[in-house]
Residue, then its C-alpha position, 0 to 999 in steps of 0.5 A: m500500500e503507498d503510504r503517503w501525503l496526496s496533495v489538493d491537485e492530487i486528491a482532485t484527480y483522484l476523485g475526478i472532482k475539480r480542485e474548487t470541489v476539494y477547497k469546498w468539501i473542506d471548508e464544510k468539514q466534512m473531507p478528511a484533510h489535514k493543514v500542513g503548514r500552508l497546504w492541505k494534505f490527504r491520506k487515500d485510505e482516511v478519503d476512501a474510508w470517507v467517500r465509502s461512509g457516503d459521508a462525500a454524497s451528502s456533502s454536496s448541496d447540490a445531491a441533497s437538493r436533487s435527493s429531496r426533489c425525487d421523493 
């Protein structure tokens, strides 16, 4: 298993999202991230667990509004 810290750009690429979305999820305190100096760093295993738990889907206001419209 690769054991290194990923940057904002790397985690955005890994998740297939824009880097702006990464910062949005950090600001909402829903994405596991670690501040190292001025930089945000991510552990791939923590982000994977967060995605599997369903917290990634619930962090988007667009997804929440789509879900409520479908009910």
